DOSE-500724 format. One record per residue (C-alpha): y negated, z, x. Coordinates in steps of 0.05 Angstrom, whole numbers, plus 32768, in hexadecimal, padded with zeros to 4 digits. Example, Ala and Ser with C-alpha at 12.3 -4.5 7.8 and 13.67 -1.06 7.14 Angstrom:
<nodes>
<node <805A,809C,80F6>>
<node <8015,808F,8111>>
</nodes>
This chain:
<nodes>
<node <7B08,8658,83C1>>
<node <7AE1,868B,83EA>>
<node <7AD2,86B8,83AE>>
<node <7B08,86EC,83BC>>
<node <7AFA,86F1,8407>>
<node <7AB0,86FF,83FC>>
<node <7ABC,8726,83BB>>
<node <7A92,86F8,8391>>
<node <7A94,86F2,8345>>
<node <7A78,86AC,8345>>
<node <7A64,8678,8378>>
<node <7A1E,868C,838F>>
<node <7A03,8648,83A3>>
<node <7A17,8619,836B>>
<node <79E2,85E5,835B>>
<node <79DF,85F7,8312>>
<node <79A2,8615,82EE>>
<node <79C2,8658,82DF>>
<node <798B,868B,82CB>>
<node <79B2,86C2,82ED>>
<node <799E,86A3,8330>>
<node <7955,8699,8321>>
<node <792E,86AE,835E>>
<node <78E6,86C3,8351>>
<node <78C2,86A4,838C>>
<node <7876,86A2,8384>>
<node <7875,865C,8367>>
<node <78B3,8663,833C>>
<node <789A,86A5,8320>>
<node <7856,8687,830F>>
<node <7876,864A,82EE>>
<node <78A2,8675,82C2>>
<node <7867,86A2,82B0>>
<node <783E,8664,829D>>
<node <7875,864C,826F>>
<node <7880,868F,824E>>
<node <7835,869A,8244>>
<node <782C,8656,8224>>
<node <7867,8662,81F5>>
<node <7857,86AA,81E2>>
<node <780D,869D,81D8>>
<node <781A,8659,81B6>>
<node <77EA,8634,81E2>>
<node <7808,85EE,81DE>>
<node <781B,85C9,821E>>
<node <7831,85E2,8262>>
<node <7843,85B5,829D>>
<node <7874,85C7,82D5>>
<node <7880,8595,830E>>
<node <78A7,8597,834E>>
<node <78CF,856D,837E>>
<node <7919,855E,8374>>
<node <7942,859D,8380>>
<node <7906,85CC,837D>>
<node <7922,85F6,8344>>
<node <78FF,85D8,8307>>
<node <793D,85D9,82DB>>
<node <794F,8620,82EF>>
<node <7909,8635,82DA>>
<node <7911,8612,8297>>
<node <7956,8630,828A>>
<node <793C,8675,829C>>
<node <7904,866A,826A>>
<node <7937,8657,8234>>
<node <795E,8696,8244>>
<node <7920,86C2,823D>>
<node <78FE,86A1,8202>>
<node <7936,868C,81D3>>
<node <7933,86CD,81AC>>
<node <78ED,86BE,8192>>
<node <78E8,8672,8196>>
<node <7911,8636,817F>>
<node <7918,860D,81BF>>
<node <7926,85C3,81B8>>
<node <793B,85A2,81F9>>
<node <7928,8559,8206>>
<node <7955,8546,8240>>
<node <794B,84FC,824A>>
<node <7914,84C8,824B>>
<node <78FD,849F,820F>>
<node <78E4,8458,820E>>
<node <78B5,8465,81D4>>
<node <7898,849C,81AA>>
<node <78C3,848E,816D>>
<node <7904,849C,8191>>
<node <78E9,84DE,81AC>>
<node <78D1,84F3,8167>>
<node <7915,84E4,8149>>
<node <7938,850D,817E>>
<node <790B,8548,8170>>
<node <791C,8544,8125>>
<node <7967,853E,8133>>
<node <7964,857A,8162>>
<node <7945,85A3,812A>>
<node <797C,858C,80FA>>
<node <794C,8563,80D1>>
<node <7963,8523,80AF>>
<node <794E,84E2,80CF>>
<node <795A,84A7,80A1>>
<node <7957,845E,80B4>>
<node <791E,844E,8084>>
<node <78F3,848A,8097>>
<node <78AF,8475,80B1>>
<node <7887,849B,80E5>>
<node <785C,84C1,80B3>>
<node <7898,84DA,808C>>
<node <78B9,84F3,80CB>>
<node <787A,8518,80DF>>
<node <7875,8538,809A>>
<node <78BD,8550,809F>>
<node <78B1,856C,80E4>>
<node <7871,858F,80D2>>
<node <7893,85B4,8099>>
<node <78CB,85C9,80C7>>
<node <7899,85E3,80FA>>
<node <7876,860B,80C4>>
<node <78B8,8629,80AE>>
<node <78C8,863D,80F5>>
<node <7884,865F,80FD>>
<node <7890,8687,80BD>>
<node <78D4,869C,80D8>>
<node <78B4,86B4,8118>>
<node <78D8,8680,8144>>
<node <78A6,8649,8155>>
<node <78C1,8608,8171>>
<node <78BC,85FA,81BC>>
<node <78CA,85B4,81D7>>
<node <78E7,85B9,821D>>
<node <78E2,8575,823D>>
<node <7909,8572,827E>>
<node <7901,8536,82AD>>
<node <78C1,8527,8287>>
<node <78AC,84F4,82BA>>
<node <78DF,84C5,829A>>
<node <78B8,84C3,8259>>
<node <788E,8486,824D>>
<node <7844,848E,823D>>
<node <7851,8481,81F4>>
<node <7883,84BA,81F0>>
<node <7853,84E9,8214>>
<node <781D,84D4,81E2>>
<node <784D,84E5,81A9>>
<node <7854,852B,81C5>>
<node <7808,8531,81C6>>
<node <7805,851D,817D>>
<node <7839,8551,816B>>
<node <780C,8586,818B>>
<node <77D9,8576,8155>>
<node <7804,859D,8124>>
<node <77E5,85E1,811B>>
<node <77CD,8615,80E9>>
<node <7789,8634,80E7>>
<node <779D,8667,811C>>
<node <77D6,864A,8146>>
<node <77FB,860C,815E>>
<node <783C,85FB,813C>>
<node <785F,85E0,8179>>
<node <7860,85EF,81C3>>
<node <7872,85BC,81F8>>
<node <788D,85CA,823E>>
<node <788B,858D,826B>>
<node <78B6,8591,82AA>>
<node <78BA,8558,82DB>>
<node <78B2,853D,8320>>
<node <786D,8539,8343>>
<node <7860,84F2,832B>>
<node <7858,850F,82E5>>
<node <781D,8537,82FD>>
<node <7800,84F8,831C>>
<node <7809,84D2,82DB>>
<node <77E2,8507,82B6>>
<node <77A5,84F4,82DE>>
<node <77A4,84AE,82C0>>
<node <7771,849D,828A>>
<node <77A9,8488,825B>>
<node <77C1,84D1,8257>>
<node <777C,84F2,8257>>
<node <7786,850D,8211>>
<node <77C8,852C,8223>>
<node <77AD,8548,8264>>
<node <7778,856E,823D>>
<node <77AF,8590,8214>>
<node <77D2,85AE,8251>>
<node <77BF,85F7,8254>>
<node <77E4,8609,8294>>
<node <7801,85DE,82CC>>
<node <782C,85F7,8305>>
<node <784C,85D3,833F>>
<node <7889,85F0,8362>>
<node <7889,85F0,83AD>>
<node <78C1,85F8,83E0>>
<node <78D5,863F,83F3>>
<node <78B5,865E,8430>>
<node <78E0,8678,8469>>
<node <78DE,86BF,844D>>
<node <78EB,86A7,8407>>
<node <7928,867F,841F>>
<node <7944,86C0,843B>>
<node <7936,86E4,83F9>>
<node <7954,86AA,83D2>>
<node <7996,86AB,83F8>>
<node <799B,86F7,83F4>>
<node <798B,86F7,83A9>>
<node <79C1,86C4,8399>>
<node <79F5,86E9,83C2>>
<node <79E6,872B,839F>>
<node <79E6,870A,835A>>
<node <7A2B,86EC,8367>>
<node <7A4C,8728,8389>>
<node <7A7C,8758,8367>>
<node <7A55,8791,8387>>
<node <7A0C,8780,838E>>
<node <7A00,87BC,83BB>>
<node <7A37,87A8,83EC>>
<node <7A34,875D,83F5>>
<node <7A6E,8746,8420>>
<node <7A4C,870C,8443>>
<node <7A09,8703,8464>>
<node <79DF,86CD,8484>>
<node <79C0,86E3,84C6>>
<node <7973,86DD,84CA>>
<node <797C,86A5,84FC>>
<node <79AC,8680,84CE>>
<node <7979,8686,8495>>
<node <7944,8668,84C2>>
<node <7972,862E,84D3>>
<node <797F,8623,8489>>
<node <7935,8624,8479>>
<node <7926,85F3,84B1>>
<node <795B,85C2,849A>>
<node <794B,85C5,8450>>
<node <78FF,85D2,8453>>
<node <7909,8606,841D>>
<node <7924,85D9,83E5>>
<node <7952,8605,83BA>>
<node <7985,85CF,83AA>>
<node <798D,85BF,83F4>>
<node <7991,8608,8406>>
<node <79CA,8610,83D4>>
<node <79F1,85D7,83F1>>
<node <79EA,85EF,8439>>
<node <79FB,8638,8427>>
<node <7A38,8625,83FF>>
<node <7A54,85FE,843A>>
<node <7A44,8637,8468>>
<node <7A6B,8668,843D>>
<node <7AA6,8639,843E>>
<node <7AA3,8635,8489>>
<node <7A9D,8681,848F>>
<node <7ADA,8689,8461>>
<node <7B03,8659,848C>>
<node <7AEF,8680,84CA>>
<node <7AFB,86C3,84A6>>
<node <7AB6,86DF,84B9>>
<node <7A83,8700,848D>>
<node <7A42,86EB,84B0>>
<node <7A26,86A5,84B1>>
<node <7A06,8694,84F4>>
<node <79D6,865C,8509>>
<node <7A10,8639,852C>>
<node <7A37,8639,84EB>>
<node <79FB,861C,84C6>>
<node <79F5,85E5,84F9>>
<node <7A40,85D7,84F6>>
<node <7A3C,85D3,84AB>>
<node <7A01,85A4,84AE>>
<node <7A26,8575,84DD>>
<node <7A5E,856D,84A9>>
<node <7A2F,855B,8470>>
<node <7A19,8516,8459>>
<node <79E1,8508,8461>>
<node <79D9,8531,84A0>>
<node <79A5,8566,848C>>
<node <7992,8571,84D4>>
<node <7978,8529,84D9>>
<node <7964,851C,8491>>
<node <7919,8515,8481>>
<node <7917,8551,8451>>
<node <78D3,8563,846D>>
<node <78B1,8527,844C>>
<node <7868,8535,8437>>
<node <787B,853D,83EE>>
<node <78AA,8577,83FF>>
<node <787A,859D,842B>>
<node <784B,85D2,8411>>
<node <7808,85B3,8400>>
<node <77C4,85C6,83E6>>
<node <77B5,8584,83C3>>
<node <77C1,85A1,837F>>
<node <77AD,85E6,8367>>
<node <77E6,8617,835D>>
<node <77D0,8626,8316>>
<node <77A5,85F6,82EE>>
<node <7782,8606,82AD>>
<node <776A,85E0,8270>>
<node <778B,859E,8281>>
<node <776D,8595,82C7>>
<node <77AE,8581,82E7>>
</nodes>
């Protein structure tokens, strides 16, 4: 409802994974580069983890937007209770027949032939598994077995695993040791820093504005600091706070968001961001895990 007042083409702070709003912070840029490298060089597995609201899905959608011209991307969007159901979804997503009496070996033979066909067509298959922490160990093992498909010179299928931090922890277990060794690159998303929060807000406003050189609304530096403090740099929370601030600015017919307006907006939200424990240890920057891990050492 504030679009016309601020001369916006679209809402700048919707919590949807629109690639137009991808902000290349250090961690998000590295995560996207890791995925693209793994796909283009046909390396096998890449693992991206991050807390809820850290921008994992936006990274994956941006990857789809950039790589769809040279890869057939199959999205696995929900968990599976066993490997068989995951395999059948993969085949259905590739428009391959799945009959009731097909055994596991026959399904694999059908899939292997399809993967070879895709390689010859120059569009290798990429499995994009979002919310991968919901997969059971058997389903994860099925993915590892699929990665055994290769030719003398390249792998027939690439797998992008995207999930919450517990997925990274699971990879350390002995049960998944074989899969862990297949992971070529592993990247963990972190919250935005204070300066990155400012860049993130500015980027989204420009991307949504009718005139990107003359944006009709701004957040004062002090307001940005208040937003960063209350959200600890989590993109999804930043979006929610900023959207409410724009509504308040529209109601007041002003074009600058101030710290007082941020605090007023926070007071009206449930839960109250000012008192909520967003700064839990799992959300804070840490050095427990390396930023970029190689050769399965997640």
